[in-house]
C-alpha angles and dihedrals in degrees: 000000000000120000118222099198139026117239123198128210131016114331107181125065100211141016112193099193135002110284122241107221113220119225093210096077135235092292089072095054116112111210120199119186120202104200148156126152090228120083125229097035096117104264094144092046090054094043095049094044092048092050093048093046092052091046090051087058091055096257121149101245137186122188113205114200112205095163115106089217087067093211093148091050091051089049090053092050089052089049091054091050088058090055098258113132099160098112123068113217133210131171137191130176110229122215138160090277096053110126132205088241092058091050093051091047090052093056096044092117098032115136130244094281115045117189115191122204105200131200129247115265095037106164146117122036093342091057089051091050091052091045090056088062094045134089101175130029121199116192119198115209128192123215100258134100091242092053094046091053091045092051091050091053092046094050089051090050091051093050091049096054114111090238093056093043091053092049122357116233125218109269130193137169129218123196105224135202094001133165115211124231095032125123093237091051089053090051091049092051090049090051094047092047089053093059119097091225130080118282101205110185146328112245111207126228102257138152090232089084092050091049093048093049092053092052096045093246139104125245088258087065095053095076090207113152090211089068093063095112091049091051090052088058091054091047089059091047092051092046091053092048092050090052090052091047093054092045091051093048088055092056110085114222096011090149 
């Protein structure tokens, strides 16, 4: 990855654990952005569970927290308290003056899989800067009319960024915190099915995610047999991501 500007001084606010520098170079890094301009749709839940699931598979994972609430960073601190140091953490507070150079400096020592937890209200030039780093964007959507409209606007904003227009990124949607056999769930499925982008899975509304968040783990770490259906959902997410990763690696000059 080429940097377009030189930045002096420290650029990231927090490093949770010592980074492991890869010898393969930035071109081997797989960057997954969890994003939606609307708050409260479960971005941090998805980002932390994705990072923990990848780590459980032995992947070298960095979790980058761009949200000023620092929920993902707090989750990582809790994870370290429980003796788990398998995820490298970085954080950076975004603002209107955040540059692409500062973002690239921040992820200098990120590991092979970089999961980005983004803030609400991500748009404009900052969205474009983050998109330039990214290879895959996953958008969580809740089953409500407000959330469906917000997701539609955000997907349009992503597709209109200069980075996306130069080279489209892989996009996917996940229905989050849903209850089956409700009218709103049926409307959400109809909306997601109408999109010309992949609709990966429907994550159910379960206390397993709440429990895992409080313990600094993902549901894959709980080892609770009652979470079998939820783990199947994550298996499908990981399989889709791995397919995208291999396709991207086969495309010269994707970055």
